[in-house]
C-alpha positions as CSV (number, residue, x, y, z in Angstrom):
1,X,82.2,223.5,-25.0
2,X,80.7,223.8,-28.5
3,X,81.6,221.6,-31.4
4,X,83.7,223.7,-33.9
5,X,82.5,223.3,-37.5
6,X,84.2,224.8,-40.5
7,X,82.6,225.0,-44.0
8,X,84.3,225.1,-47.4
9,X,81.6,226.1,-49.9
10,X,81.9,228.5,-52.9
11,X,78.1,229.2,-53.1
12,X,77.6,232.2,-50.8
13,X,74.0,231.7,-49.9
14,X,74.6,228.0,-49.0
15,X,77.8,228.8,-47.0
16,X,76.3,231.8,-45.1
17,X,73.0,230.0,-44.5
18,X,74.7,226.9,-43.2
19,X,77.0,229.0,-41.0
20,X,74.0,230.9,-39.5
21,X,72.1,227.7,-38.8
22,X,75.1,226.1,-37.2
23,X,75.8,229.1,-35.0
24,X,72.1,229.2,-33.9
25,X,72.1,225.5,-32.9
26,X,73.0,224.9,-29.3
27,X,76.3,223.0,-28.9
28,X,77.7,224.1,-32.3
29,X,79.9,226.9,-33.4
30,X,80.8,227.8,-37.0
31,X,84.5,228.7,-36.6
32,X,85.2,229.3,-40.2
33,X,83.6,229.6,-43.6
34,X,85.8,229.4,-46.6
35,X,84.8,230.3,-50.1
36,X,87.8,228.8,-51.9
37,X,90.4,226.2,-51.8
38,X,93.1,228.8,-51.2
39,X,91.2,230.2,-48.2
40,X,90.7,226.8,-46.7
41,X,94.4,225.9,-47.0
42,X,95.3,229.1,-45.2
43,X,93.5,227.9,-42.1
44,X,96.0,228.0,-39.3
45,X,96.9,224.6,-37.8
46,X,95.9,225.8,-34.3
47,X,92.4,226.8,-35.6
48,X,91.6,223.3,-36.8
49,X,87.9,222.6,-36.3
50,X,86.4,219.5,-34.8
51,X,84.6,218.8,-38.2
52,X,84.7,220.1,-41.7
53,X,81.9,220.3,-44.3
54,X,83.4,220.3,-47.8
55,X,81.7,221.0,-51.1
56,X,82.9,218.9,-54.0
57,X,82.5,221.5,-56.8
58,X,84.9,224.3,-56.1
59,X,86.3,226.8,-58.7
60,X,90.0,226.1,-58.7
61,X,90.3,222.5,-57.4
62,X,87.9,219.6,-56.9
63,X,86.7,219.3,-53.3
64,X,87.9,215.7,-53.6
65,X,91.5,216.8,-54.2
66,X,91.1,219.4,-51.4
67,X,90.0,216.6,-49.1
68,X,93.3,214.8,-49.7
69,X,95.3,218.0,-49.2
70,X,93.6,218.7,-46.0
71,X,94.1,215.1,-44.7
72,X,97.8,215.3,-45.6
73,X,98.2,218.7,-43.8
74,X,95.9,217.9,-40.8
75,X,95.7,214.1,-40.4
76,X,93.5,214.5,-37.3
77,X,90.7,215.6,-39.5
78,X,90.5,212.2,-41.2
79,X,87.0,210.9,-40.4
80,X,85.9,214.4,-39.5
81,X,85.2,215.7,-43.1
82,X,81.9,215.3,-44.8
83,X,81.7,215.9,-48.5
84,X,78.6,217.9,-49.6
85,X,77.3,217.3,-53.1
86,X,74.2,217.1,-55.1
87,X,76.1,214.9,-57.5
88,X,76.9,211.8,-55.3
89,X,76.0,209.4,-58.0
90,X,78.5,210.8,-60.5
91,X,81.0,208.2,-61.7
92,X,84.0,210.3,-60.5
93,X,82.5,210.6,-57.1
94,X,81.6,206.9,-56.8
95,X,85.1,205.9,-58.0
96,X,86.8,208.3,-55.5
97,X,84.6,207.0,-52.6
98,X,85.6,203.4,-53.4
99,X,89.2,204.4,-52.6
100,X,88.6,207.0,-49.8
101,X,86.1,206.3,-47.2
102,X,84.4,209.5,-46.5
103,X,80.9,210.6,-45.5
104,X,78.8,212.1,-48.2
105,X,76.0,214.5,-47.3
106,X,73.7,214.9,-50.3
107,X,72.4,218.3,-51.2
108,X,69.8,219.5,-50.5
109,X,70.3,218.5,-46.9
110,X,68.9,219.6,-43.6
111,X,70.7,220.4,-40.4
112,X,69.6,217.1,-38.7
113,X,71.7,215.2,-41.3
114,X,74.7,217.4,-40.5
115,X,74.1,217.0,-36.7
116,X,73.8,213.2,-37.0
117,X,77.0,213.0,-38.9
118,X,78.9,215.2,-36.5
119,X,77.6,213.2,-33.5
120,X,78.7,210.0,-35.2
121,X,82.2,211.2,-36.1
122,X,82.8,212.5,-32.6
123,X,81.3,209.4,-31.0
124,X,83.8,207.2,-33.0
125,X,86.6,209.3,-31.4
126,X,85.2,208.9,-27.9
127,X,84.9,205.1,-28.4
128,X,88.4,204.8,-29.7
129,X,89.9,207.1,-27.1
130,X,91.1,209.5,-29.7
131,X,89.4,212.5,-28.3
132,X,90.0,214.1,-24.9
133,X,86.9,214.2,-22.7
């Protein structure tokens, strides 16, 4: 059974390229790509992915605020969201990360970084018994 990955990224080439790469990688399936906050929040509860890649800089809402909204709506995704940014050293990001422990995948990134994070997130679930085998 593949690992379901969803992507929230407003940059079309990044979103589409990452989705294609994920779909072409054995063991992974890109189950949703969302170009906006609004589209991501319309994701049905029964379509929740195993992991979510979330861009910080989105047009109508910060990805950091969206992270909190997603965790509030789908608590099972906590620990399964990685924030993607090329601006990880910005003061607002560092301050936010001091209060919310979340993985940051720095842009530009490669698929191996994403795969390592997914494996780590799902391994924590297996170790804690939170995920059905």
